[in-house]
C-alpha positions, 0 to 999 in steps of 0.5 A: 203313676210317676213310677210307671212313666219312669219305667216306660221311659227307661224301656225306650231304645237308646237309639230313640233317645239319641234320635230325639236329642240330635233330631231336635238340635239339628232342626233348631240349628236349621231354623237359625240357619246355622251350619252345624245343623248338618253334622248334627243331622248326620248323627241323627240320620245314622242313629235313626237307621237302627230304629227304622230297621227294628220297626220294619219301616224299610223305606224310611230306613232307605230315606235316612241313608239318603239323609246322611248323604244330603247332610254331607251335601248340605254341609258342603253347600252351606260351607261355601258361604262366608259368615264374615261377608254378607255378600257371600252368605247363602240366602234364603230363596223361593222355589221357581215354578219349573223346579216346583212342578218337577218336584210335584210330578216326581213325588206324585209318581214315586209315592205309589211306585215305592208303596207297591214295591214295598208291598211286593218285596217287604213285610211292611204293614204301612206301605203307602204312609211310609212311602209318602213320608219317604218321598216327600222327605226326599224332596224336602231335604233337597230343598232344605240343602238349597235353602228354599223356603218352601221346604218348611211346607213339605216338612210340616206335611211330613211331620203330621203324617209321621207323628200318626205313623209312629204312634201306631208303630209304638215308637213313642219318642219319635212320635213325640219328636215329630209332634214337636217338629210340627211346631218347629216347622212353623217356627222355621217358616216364620224365621226364614220368611223374615230373613227373605223379606229382610234381604228383599227390603235391603235390595230395594233400599240399596239398589241393584248396583250397590255393593253392600252385601245384598247381591246374590252370591255367584255359585256353581250349580250342583 
């Protein structure tokens, strides 16, 4: 039995192993709000391109090109905070109603459009599931870079769907990775919520006119 398990693990693509390790590490760092999540995430995005091309999940291939760009953007956006100065640290925030509505409508429109495109112009056999993962991930990744706490709810949904898809497609390590992501998304939600509530409590205690690091940093919208 153990030899059979060893043979199965040994046969797994090297890119899948690299994706597993870098994927777990970047999410763990994200939960910790550590800026190193972004360069590690960039590595994960690049190795994943090979995996999804081999398994004909083309919209997820496109997604990971986007991931690469968003990891670079998140790295830049978070780097403008100063870990030595709490007043300049990028805080966890909530998504406002307008942004949430725009994201919802965009996702609702883009999922069927992408699925139809994939059915017409590629040989994909899981167009709607693949497209749902892709479009939801587009939204979640942008929210993550902006440190919006609701990103964890979107990632949780993505992880559940993706786990099933990867099991069906036979990408065992990625199925395992996204199964673990489900637990990590819940852990991230708890950790970020605690950070958000702690900051809100600090604002209440110190008052809006205080200069003790509780003021929201001034940033140029990008």
